[in-house]
Each structure stands twice: as C-alpha cells, then as structure tokens.
N, C-alpha and C positions, 0 to 999 in steps of 0.2 A: 833614600838613605844616605846617610852618613858616614864614611870611612875615613881614616885617620892613615889609612896604608891601603892599597890596591885591594888586596886579598884579606885584609884582619878584618876585625870585629865591625860590625855596624850598628850605626842607633838608628834606630827607622820610626818613622809615624805613619799611621794610616787616617787620611779623611776623606768622608763620602765628598765633598764641594773641593771639583778641582781649582774653581780663585782662591778657597784655602787653602791648599798643599802645594799651590805658586807661589802666596805671601811666606809661606814655613820655607819654602827651597831658595826662597831669594833671601828671607831671613840668615839662614845656614848660611850661603855662600859670601853675607856681609861679614858674619861672627866668626865664622871659619875658614873661611878661602884662603888668606891669607898666611894658616898655621902654619902649615907646610908645605913644603913642595909633592908629596904624596898625598895629599888629602883631594878625598875624591868624592862629589855630593853629584847623587842624582835623583830625577824626578821620574819614576814610574808609575807607568799606569798599569793595574792588573785589570782584567776582563774577563770574565769566565775559563780564571784557572791560567790565562796566559797574561805573560809581562812582556810590555814595550815601554822601552828607555825613551822620555820625552826632553826631557835635558840631561847634561852630564856637566858639568864643571871640575877643571882642574886647574895646574897652576899654567897649562897651555894657554887657558880661554874656554868657552864655553861653548857645546854642541848641541844644536835643537835637532833632533829626530823626527821627522813628520810623523802622524799614524797612518798606517796603509801603504806610507809612499818607501821604506826602507832605506830613503836617502837621507841625508845628513846636511845640515845646513852649520857652516859656523858662524856664531853670533859675535865674533870678536871682545868687543870691550863692550856689547850692550849684554852686560851683569848684571 
C-alpha cells in the first residue's frame, strides 16, 4: 500500500508470492520514498481476512513488525 498522505487515497497491489511483494515494496520505497515527508509505504500480509503490517516506511525510516510477535523493529537505513 502506497499513500502520499497518511489517511489519503492508496495505491495497492496484490501478490501471491512474498518475495514478489517485497521486491515491489522496495521498488516503491526507491521510487516514492523521498517524494514527500508525508509518504507512507506499507507491506501488509492478509491471511484469513486479517491484515498484518510487515514493514512500513516513512520519512522517519523503516519499521519491521515481526509476524505473530507484535514487536516492532526499527531498521534504520536498511531500506
């Protein structure tokens, strides 16, 4: 999910492969991540109708949320 504003309209994509989804997420960060400080890019996994944010990128950096742990890990410049 790519948003140019936190609660603005979103560009989304669906991928069956986690590797493909991660490549798309990284490409979006590269293309749009510095477009505006308001840009938010999220990699979301949906299983059984439940959504879980795996990674989120903002101007403050990237955060990874480990599935099933509820914990968030700051990734700093590892984008």
